[in-house]
C-alpha positions in Angstrom: -4.2 -97.0 -93.2 -3.8 -93.9 -90.6 -1.6 -91.0 -91.1 1.8 -91.5 -89.4 1.6 -87.7 -88.6 -1.2 -88.5 -86.4 1.0 -90.7 -84.2 4.1 -88.9 -84.5 5.1 -87.1 -81.1 6.9 -84.0 -80.6 9.9 -83.7 -78.9 9.4 -83.6 -74.9 10.8 -79.9 -75.0 8.1 -78.9 -77.3 5.6 -81.2 -75.7 6.0 -79.2 -72.4 6.1 -75.7 -73.9 2.7 -76.3 -75.4 1.3 -78.1 -72.2 2.6 -75.0 -70.0 1.0 -72.5 -72.6 -2.1 -74.4 -72.5 -2.8 -74.7 -68.9 -2.5 -70.5 -68.8 -5.3 -70.6 -71.0 -8.6 -69.5 -68.9 -10.7 -70.7 -71.6 -9.7 -73.9 -72.2 -9.4 -74.7 -68.2 -13.1 -72.9 -68.0 -14.2 -75.4 -70.8 -12.7 -78.4 -69.3 -10.6 -79.0 -72.7 -7.4 -80.9 -72.3 -4.4 -81.4 -74.8 -4.7 -85.2 -76.2 -1.8 -85.3 -78.5 1.1 -83.3 -79.7 3.0 -84.0 -82.5 5.1 -81.7 -85.2 2.4 -79.4 -87.0 -0.4 -81.4 -85.1 -2.3 -81.0 -82.1 -5.5 -82.6 -80.7 -7.8 -81.3 -78.1 -10.6 -83.3 -76.5 -13.5 -81.2 -74.8 -16.0 -83.6 -72.7 -19.6 -83.0 -73.2 -21.3 -81.6 -70.4 -24.0 -79.6 -69.7 -21.8 -75.9 -69.1 -20.6 -76.2 -72.7 -24.1 -76.9 -74.6 -26.5 -74.9 -76.3 -30.7 -75.1 -75.6 -30.9 -78.3 -77.7 -28.0 -80.1 -75.9 -25.3 -80.0 -78.5 -21.7 -78.6 -77.8 -22.3 -75.2 -78.3 -20.6 -73.6 -81.9 -18.6 -71.0 -79.5 -16.9 -74.0 -77.6 -16.4 -76.1 -80.8 -15.1 -73.1 -82.6 -12.7 -72.2 -79.4 -11.1 -75.6 -79.5 -10.4 -75.7 -83.2 -8.7 -72.3 -82.9 -6.4 -73.3 -80.1 -5.7 -76.9 -81.6 -4.6 -74.7 -84.9 -2.9 -72.4 -82.7 -0.7 -74.9 -80.9 0.0 -76.9 -84.1 1.9 -73.9 -85.3 3.4 -73.3 -82.1 5.2 -77.0 -82.3 7.2 -75.6 -85.4 8.2 -72.5 -84.3 11.5 -71.6 -81.9 11.3 -71.5 -78.2 11.2 -67.6 -78.2 8.0 -67.5 -80.6 4.4 -67.5 -79.9 1.6 -67.2 -82.4 -1.9 -65.3 -82.6 -4.8 -66.2 -84.9 -5.0 -63.4 -87.4 -8.5 -65.0 -89.0 -10.4 -68.2 -89.0 -12.9 -69.6 -91.0 -15.0 -72.5 -89.3 -18.0 -74.6 -91.1 -20.5 -76.4 -88.7 -21.2 -79.3 -90.5 -23.4 -81.5 -88.3 -24.9 -80.8 -84.6 -21.7 -81.5 -82.2 -23.3 -84.3 -80.5 -21.1 -87.0 -78.6 -19.2 -88.4 -75.6 -16.6 -85.8 -76.3 -15.4 -83.3 -79.2 -12.0 -83.7 -80.5 -10.3 -80.9 -82.3 -7.3 -81.6 -84.5 -5.3 -78.5 -85.6 -2.8 -79.6 -88.9 -0.2 -76.9 -90.4 -0.8 -76.9 -93.9 1.9 -74.4 -94.8 4.2 -72.9 -92.2 5.9 -69.3 -92.9 8.4 -67.1 -91.2 5.6 -64.7 -91.0 2.2 -66.4 -91.1 1.1 -70.0 -91.2 -2.2 -71.7 -92.6 -3.5 -74.7 -90.7 -6.4 -77.0 -91.1 -8.8 -77.3 -88.5 -11.2 -80.3 -88.3 -13.6 -81.1 -85.1 -15.2 -84.6 -84.4 -18.0 -85.6 -82.3 -16.8 -88.6 -80.8 -19.4 -91.5 -79.3 -18.7 -93.3 -76.2 -18.3 -96.9 -78.6 -15.6 -94.9 -80.3 -17.5 -93.7 -83.5 -16.3 -90.2 -85.0 -18.1 -87.8 -87.0 -16.8 -84.7 -88.7 -18.8 -81.7 -87.0 -17.1 -78.7 -87.9 -14.2 -78.0 -90.1 -12.0 -75.0 -91.1 -9.1 -73.0 -92.2 -6.9 -70.6 -89.8 -4.1 -68.0 -90.6 -1.8 -67.2 -87.5 1.2 -64.7 -87.2 4.4 -65.7 -85.4 5.2 -63.2 -82.6 8.2 -62.9 -80.4 7.2 -63.7 -76.8 6.6 -61.0 -74.5 8.8 -60.1 -71.6 8.1 -61.4 -68.7 
C-alpha cells in the first residue's frame, strides 16, 4: 500500500512558492532537473539521464545524484515553513548504494523532524527504468536551517 504522503499535494500557494524558487536555481536548470511532486514535507525531483550528467562509465554522476537529493530535502522542508522563510543546508550525508542507472533518477526528500531552527530530512534517490522499475541508488540524511528571506 502506498504511503498517503506520497500523493498528498501542498496548497497551490506553497507549490507556487517552491516552483518559483526552484526555477531560480541555476544548477537545477543546468542539470535539466524538474519538480515532479510537491507535498507537505515531501518533494520529488526528476533528473533525466543524459550524457551531460554522466561520469566516465555512463552512470549519472554522484555530484548530480547528490545535488538533486540535497535540493529535494531543502524544498521538502520549505513546504512546512512560513512564506517569509528560506532554508539552507547545514550538512548532509549521502550513501551511494548502486550505480545511478536508468531512464531517469527520482530524488525524494521527506521531512523527518521539522523544527523552529533546524529540520532533519531523509533523502532517497531511485534509478527508474523505462518500464517503471525502481531501484534505490542512494540514500542519506540532511540537516537544514531556517533563515529569513533576504530583502530584495
